[in-house]
Steps between C-alpha positions, in 0.01 A plus 500: 500500500144389581450133579397324176257211476529168335253250374289395798500141380879495503496643853255237623707225341814613682315529833350164458843334451644676799210391711539139376874503584444651844279219589795266490826697512553731791664834429732508196308788350808607292555158373135477394549833313812367318317185387211708361751726318659193348154365400377819354817560292608151406839550658661219687543521880764347731418459871798465723491387858569227748259206505179543687404844399194390293652573151351179355167548682479860374540391129246215547238743631562726212461225249160402650384864510509544119371248249841398362682179432761438776796272523765451761849367462702401795856570399761247621857414415391207270248687294553488122407761248253254333318478838404864448469549127393156393653249254447289198385145574504218262153341453566119482162456328568730209876512506480885493609760739243706685543801716420486868471852618634587853351693792640830336189508275286674748393862590661529844811299567625462864870421488539397862868533637638575157854536624513128610509397142828473301587781271400297185148474616492874599616581155209300349266772618681790331333458153153446654530798736615746232337383179202314635585207287700176542683257265435126528696300253495690167165669576422842662180528717340817616407510861146580616399858556543639757810321610665598835779356704500549877806342642610455867848497619679417816793719597815377295700447832276203582632159418404339174435810294641639176520881454293615197711647227464868414334433158214312672470743786450776247197313361324545824319844492493501884685322775335547841669407824259374767565573863378332818149595631444751768418383852133569448491327163675193633243480773222506247680222297515270800137575600372420154708189474378384849150533364538252213335172540526151347361352183360144486611325189499141381421365844773707664566872574769759427583820685392803296761762374447845360500339150186309593290818584562665164185596319473315176271762330685779326400863582580606145503376138741534222300792373553678828875450464498629148312805611761559781781457244334746270456754774877474576591587145284810519677640806675833415886512535629850476824604336634609839441151644674340211796737555517397861506137392782543248704704749468228770593229253804714379617548856542125553731491201735777616509437869861406611376227740289325239679260258194400307228761438150471370402425140210690320287215618506646845349826381230317306420307821470812717254660256289189456484426870435866589195500273364197654565635851317818410191294396517305832498820690219649304691734278530533111838666515830427647668701785851507640384289799451204251860523386644517851271223632592256220869593456635233735306224337602607158854605548666285761501169329644667182807659649824354634732682730881506455707269711653812671149637592401166657825484691440851633162390634271642241178317408261537211226672695756743645639597158151519349382730782782744404393495136142582592625790715692635205200461269288696751761768498486526133858361461 
């Protein structure tokens, strides 16, 4: 099939965001792609990795690259649901209750270290992530459009964390696992950091960090984002591609080493993210490479292996690899 073209304006918008991110974040090209996929589809993204891999910095750059409202919540053990959603407050002057909206009323919400909060707080996000609305008191409030949650998570084996329940994990369209930078990338990180200076402020000075050098002017507007979202919805998805998606999801439900398989939401996530990936790569149609590239981020956090499989040394990536091999063989 011949290479198709997309709206040049959309392509320029994507390139501008990538260039803006590259000025601050070294490497992490795949992570940048996943954040753009989430942004263009309105699907929520979970970034998993040890501290220090620039997860928060990446989301901060993205929020400043597009003209969107941005809010950050640092999840801790003592956080309450009202700290996220808002609450009703008694006005002593009028004797009436008024609503104080929480930080969730934004376009891009960074839920930093989401698994450090108690399950009750994690559950407070469920309605917002699925229905784009929240309940405060007796009233329902619609969240701004677009509304996107990008959450970061430290590995669950670290102290002071709570594993996210399956119901909430399923709400994340993608879960990307960050790895350590390469030797060359880490050298560049150290060189850039060594080149940072100091800022004089209020008669004193502070040492600059990567957050201090972020450009404040966005490279795109809300109209640019809407154009990209519309382009994604025009991407062609063939019947054959849909059948491959259905077959892969079905394999997770019938595999003897998998206790919990994928729900239909996984298939929807693959199709949505594949269309966005096609746009990012300059295509207006999906190809098998999109499915294989996205399978790990869509599937792994939605399946659970049996105790016997774990005891025998099997891992999620290993089992998924066998499923993809069977899919490629037409099984």
